[in-house]
Structure formats: C-alpha cells, structure tokens
C-alpha positions as MATLAB code, in Angstrom:
seq = 'MSDSARFALHRPEFLEALVRGEEKIVALMSGTAKSLRAGHRLIEAETDHPFVYRLVEGWASRTRTLADGRNQFILVFLPGDLFAVKSMFMTRHTDAVIANSAIVAERIDYRALHDAYVRDGDVATRCMWQVLEEERRLHSWVTGLGQGSAEERLALLILDFRGRLILSGSIAAGALEYKIPLTQGELADHLGITAVHVNRVLRGFRESGIVRIRNGWVSVTDLSRLTACASALLDAHEKSTPAYSEAQPQAEAISDRQRDRRAPSGKGEGALP';
ca = [
     -27.196  -28.710   60.570;
     -30.363  -27.732   62.080;
     -31.837  -24.498   62.385;
     -30.275  -22.077   65.253;
     -33.132  -22.382   67.667;
     -34.053  -26.373   67.201;
     -37.518  -24.953   66.684;
     -37.701  -22.793   69.915;
     -41.303  -23.611   71.852;
     -42.682  -25.291   69.062;
     -46.321  -27.717   69.546;
     -44.767  -31.304   70.037;
     -47.492  -32.497   67.656;
     -45.907  -29.909   64.550;
     -42.271  -31.031   65.027;
     -42.208  -34.071   62.406;
     -43.833  -31.215   59.954;
     -41.052  -29.170   60.980;
     -38.345  -31.263   60.177;
     -39.678  -32.579   57.101;
     -39.922  -28.973   56.027;
     -36.210  -28.331   56.684;
     -35.342  -31.275   54.843;
     -37.327  -30.239   51.564;
     -36.312  -26.570   51.875;
     -32.989  -27.454   52.003;
     -33.248  -30.298   48.862;
     -34.862  -26.973   47.155;
     -31.623  -24.974   47.504;
     -29.664  -27.831   47.154;
     -26.719  -26.941   44.543;
     -26.994  -23.287   44.885;
     -24.639  -22.747   47.657;
     -22.606  -19.483   47.047;
     -19.324  -17.992   48.983;
     -19.458  -14.402   49.475;
     -17.148  -12.081   51.056;
     -17.525  -10.110   54.222;
     -19.457   -6.922   53.266;
     -21.354   -8.268   50.672;
     -24.945   -7.101   50.634;
     -27.317   -9.624   50.288;
     -30.250   -7.422   50.272;
     -30.321   -3.668   49.677;
     -32.705   -1.646   51.659;
     -35.729   -0.420   49.855;
     -36.067   -2.672   46.972;
     -37.765   -5.597   45.551;
     -35.834   -9.105   46.025;
     -36.627  -12.443   44.686;
     -34.612  -14.402   47.061;
     -34.805  -16.253   50.496;
     -31.864  -17.757   51.813;
     -30.383  -20.213   54.098;
     -27.064  -19.327   55.578;
     -24.902  -22.717   55.957;
     -21.476  -20.829   57.124;
     -20.534  -17.803   58.622;
     -22.894  -14.356   60.206;
     -25.126  -12.005   58.707;
     -27.220   -9.243   59.843;
     -30.372   -7.221   58.870;
     -29.657   -3.613   59.359;
     -31.076   -0.213   58.823;
     -29.479    2.630   58.153;
     -30.675    6.405   59.074;
     -30.258    9.460   56.736;
     -27.411   10.936   59.176;
     -25.617    7.594   58.973;
     -27.058    6.208   62.302;
     -27.218    2.600   62.025;
     -29.221   -0.455   63.922;
     -28.109   -3.997   63.839;
     -32.000   -5.632   63.887;
     -31.764   -9.210   63.437;
     -28.009  -11.325   63.571;
     -28.174  -14.637   61.549;
     -26.249  -17.427   62.092;
     -25.694  -20.969   60.879;
     -28.543  -23.159   59.777;
     -30.969  -19.784   59.808;
     -33.725  -19.510   57.022;
     -34.088  -15.915   56.499;
     -35.915  -13.224   53.965;
     -39.240  -15.552   54.194;
     -40.547  -12.057   53.176;
     -39.555  -12.152   49.862;
     -42.491  -14.555   49.059;
     -44.896  -11.894   50.286;
     -43.733   -8.283   50.188;
     -42.613   -6.211   47.045;
     -39.808   -4.119   49.301;
     -37.300   -4.883   51.927;
     -37.144   -2.078   54.087;
     -33.804   -2.925   55.901;
     -30.209   -4.557   54.271;
     -28.958   -7.731   54.943;
     -25.375   -7.719   55.600;
     -22.362  -10.482   55.348;
     -20.729  -10.008   58.598;
     -18.041  -12.650   57.772;
     -16.962  -14.624   54.895;
     -20.124  -16.912   54.204;
     -21.403  -19.449   52.618;
     -25.128  -18.920   51.917;
     -28.211  -21.249   49.821;
     -30.953  -19.360   47.608;
     -34.149  -19.668   46.495;
     -36.683  -17.635   44.206;
     -39.774  -16.457   46.022;
     -41.868  -17.833   43.665;
     -40.562  -21.426   43.493;
     -40.790  -21.339   47.607;
     -44.075  -19.866   47.338;
     -45.054  -22.730   44.767;
     -43.839  -25.584   47.259;
     -45.639  -23.237   50.014;
     -49.059  -23.355   48.163;
     -48.539  -27.422   47.782;
     -46.930  -28.410   50.873;
     -48.133  -28.051   54.039;
     -44.665  -29.085   55.496;
     -43.152  -25.912   54.029;
     -45.557  -23.962   54.907;
     -45.115  -25.002   58.513;
     -41.521  -24.617   58.117;
     -41.943  -20.971   56.635;
     -44.211  -20.049   59.039;
     -42.029  -21.223   62.115;
     -39.545  -19.030   60.759;
     -41.325  -15.764   61.024;
     -42.453  -16.292   64.437;
     -38.832  -17.731   65.598;
     -37.976  -14.041   64.044;
     -40.782  -12.391   66.437;
     -39.524  -14.286   69.360;
     -35.942  -12.902   69.071;
     -37.335   -9.214   68.410;
     -39.985   -9.197   71.414;
     -36.442  -10.197   73.787;
     -34.570   -7.535   71.948;
     -36.891   -5.100   72.099;
     -37.309   -5.502   75.574;
     -33.975   -5.620   76.581;
     -33.393   -2.320   74.605;
     -36.378   -0.703   76.572;
     -35.550   -2.228   80.155;
     -32.550   -3.752   80.226;
     -28.777   -2.182   81.163;
     -25.931   -2.480   78.928;
     -24.405   -5.076   81.251;
     -27.896   -7.087   81.000;
     -28.198   -6.670   77.157;
     -24.611   -7.288   76.416;
     -24.585  -10.637   78.504;
     -27.720  -11.629   76.881;
     -26.517  -11.584   73.139;
     -23.799  -13.635   73.969;
     -25.546  -15.772   75.559;
     -27.921  -15.671   72.682;
     -25.117  -16.489   70.144;
     -23.481  -19.157   71.971;
     -27.002  -21.085   72.507;
     -27.756  -20.582   69.197;
     -24.448  -22.050   67.659;
     -24.386  -24.947   70.101;
     -27.468  -26.116   69.036;
     -26.790  -25.566   64.876;
     -24.036  -27.698   65.534;
     -21.587  -25.034   65.077;
     -19.658  -25.487   67.920;
     -19.847  -28.451   70.736;
     -22.212  -29.026   73.189;
     -21.033  -27.144   76.545;
     -18.252  -24.864   74.057;
     -17.150  -21.789   76.240;
     -15.418  -20.016   73.249;
     -16.903  -18.953   69.841;
     -15.720  -16.588   66.872;
     -17.459  -13.441   66.857;
     -17.195  -11.958   63.641;
     -18.325   -8.297   64.786;
     -16.659   -4.923   65.547;
     -16.564   -3.093   68.300;
     -18.961   -0.750   66.684;
     -21.095   -2.994   64.981;
     -21.950   -4.324   68.492;
     -22.960   -1.302   69.857;
     -25.063   -0.673   66.679;
     -26.718   -3.712   68.418;
     -26.858   -2.991   71.501;
     -28.244    0.363   71.362;
     -25.230    1.960   73.114;
     -21.888    3.897   72.212;
     -18.668    2.034   71.019;
     -16.970    3.448   74.495;
     -19.848    1.908   76.591;
     -19.387   -1.547   75.018;
     -15.832   -1.223   76.136;
     -16.377    0.207   79.436;
     -18.835   -3.472   79.964;
     -16.324   -5.560   78.285;
     -14.136   -4.213   80.479;
     -16.269   -4.916   83.797;
     -16.819   -8.336   82.401;
     -13.194   -9.026   82.142;
     -12.181   -7.222   85.302;
     -14.170   -9.132   86.923;
     -13.835  -12.986   85.454;
     -16.928  -13.522   83.216;
     -16.289  -12.834   79.668;
     -13.326  -12.174   77.622;
     -13.485  -10.997   74.278;
      -9.984  -10.688   72.116;
      -9.183  -10.790   68.739;
     -12.233  -12.107   67.384;
     -12.597  -14.672   69.984;
     -15.437  -14.851   72.939;
     -14.143  -16.753   75.931;
     -16.764  -16.970   78.482;
     -15.043  -17.654   81.978;
     -17.940  -17.610   84.463;
     -21.161  -18.760   82.449;
     -22.863  -19.051   86.058;
     -22.525  -15.379   86.525;
     -23.428  -14.021   82.955;
     -26.151  -16.247   83.446;
     -27.164  -13.947   86.102;
     -26.655  -11.013   84.585;
     -28.429  -11.903   81.890;
     -31.373  -13.544   84.035;
     -34.093  -10.776   83.785;
     -33.654  -10.600   79.705;
     -34.067  -14.523   79.342;
     -37.138  -15.485   77.988;
     -39.057  -19.075   78.164;
     -37.284  -20.945   75.385;
     -33.510  -19.400   76.900;
     -34.059  -20.188   80.692;
     -35.320  -23.892   79.679;
     -32.862  -24.656   77.387;
     -29.171  -25.344   78.397;
     -27.150  -24.490   75.952;
     -28.421  -20.648   76.001;
     -27.391  -20.337   80.218;
     -27.235  -21.843   83.643;
     -30.403  -21.934   85.571;
     -29.737  -18.838   88.532;
     -31.868  -18.454   92.062;
     -31.354  -14.531   91.604;
     -29.795  -11.946   89.518;
     -26.622  -11.222   90.373;
     -26.343   -7.419   91.282;
     -23.213   -6.353   88.577;
     -25.146   -3.639   87.113;
     -25.393   -0.073   87.741;
     -28.970    0.194   87.495;
     -28.883    4.168   87.595;
     -26.829    4.555   84.415;
     -28.039    6.201   81.776;
     -29.122    3.935   79.434;
     -29.582    6.062   76.498;
     -25.929    7.286   75.616;
     -25.429    9.389   72.865;
     -24.321    8.778   69.637;
     -21.059    8.363   68.253;
     -20.396    4.596   67.554;
     -16.821    4.269   66.695;
     -15.767    1.502   64.418;
     -12.651   -0.525   65.888;
     -12.238   -3.950   65.984;
     -12.972   -5.810   69.512;
     -10.338   -5.697   72.324;
];
C-alpha cells in the first residue's frame, strides 16, 4: 500500500529515496499493527505523545475542540498515511487524533524513528515529505475555508477522499463509490458550516444528479460536474492527477456565491442522509 497521495509534486530525483524510505518505515513498524474501535483517541490534545503512526485500514482525523464545545476537523487521514510525525520533535500535540471508523494502525516510538531519521537519509526524506504533504493539504483547505462556497468545499472534499483512496489502492482506479465513515455533524465540523447547511448542499447535489451520499456511501453520479464545481479550489497536484478529477474548461456555476459562507454554529450530529 502506498501513501494516500503517491508523493504529490515530488522532485523526480527524490522518488527512489521516498520509496525506499517508505519501505524502511514499514519494516520498522512491522508487527505493531493494532485494531482499534471507532471513536478511539489515538492522541489526546495538549499531551506529550511518544508514537508516530501509519494507518493501514480505516479513517482517522486530527481535530481541535474549543472550550465551548465547538470542534474543527483539521486533517483526515486515510489508509497509507503516516501521521503524528511531530511526535519526534515536539513535546506536546496541540490537537487530538481520533478514529472515525474501526481502524488498523501501526506505530513506532518517536525515539526509534528519530534514530533511523538521523542515520538514514531515505527515512529522513520520507518523514520530511509527510510534513510537506500535510502542509499542502492544509494550504488547500485554508483557501477553501476562506474563499470557497459551501458547494465548492464539499465538492473538493469528495474529490480529495476519492483521489487519495484510489492512489492508496483502497478502491479501484476509476471507482465512483466509496464508504465514508463521517456523520453529517463531522462533515460540518470539517467544512466550517452547520449540519443543516451540509444537508442543503447534499440535497442540491443529489437533485442535480452530481453526488449522492446514502447509508455511509458516496456515489459520484456526474464526475465532470463535480470536478467543475470544485475546480477553483483544486491545487496543481489535484488538477494534474486523473484519480482526483476530470479537467474542465470552465467551472459550472452551481453555487450561490452570494450565500453567507460563515453560517452560525449549531452543527448536528446525525448520520448522513
């Protein structure tokens, strides 16, 4: 299993080192796989944590909960992802990491990984790339939160999950369906809107024949129009990688750009329709 982005935008001369580094980290974590239930907290916020993880199966998320209960999903990890690399360098994780579904995860003590990091340039290159990949995703998502409509953000998220699941080998190339273990409230926490607004956008996508989410499954019914909706927010990697999108000459105007993108809090926790 590859990581869920296939080393996006890597310099070609470093590909062999990245692949070797991946293989060496997998070997270092061999025999540590553990099954965990949905809702399990792998990392508690505001704590020192000694492990770095690799997700083998399932979905997990980095989240931050505010004092008044508001929550933000910051990153979603998919099979193949290496995460919590910061355990090697920082004494405190500012955010929690939770399992969104039943997962299988491998882990390594940060001291063992740091020792390999210091001794082996391949391991160091792979770890550094992971930090840069998370930065790429965060930059894209911050842009979406700041400038994208709710329709554009949701379209981007659906394409991002689909593309990464294809690239990691979790679903077949060209697949238009995948299981999504996120509730409507959790999607709202990631998108920065209310659960009511999520439901409204999903209904619009369904009625337009673009996407249907039902019983925990995403079904993309018109990939071209979904890509057109997200096109303004797709980054260079996503635009050039077929697993994510279909190229469109012009974005289709299905979103109401005058709609308030900062809907008030009050996200529901119900299951997706």
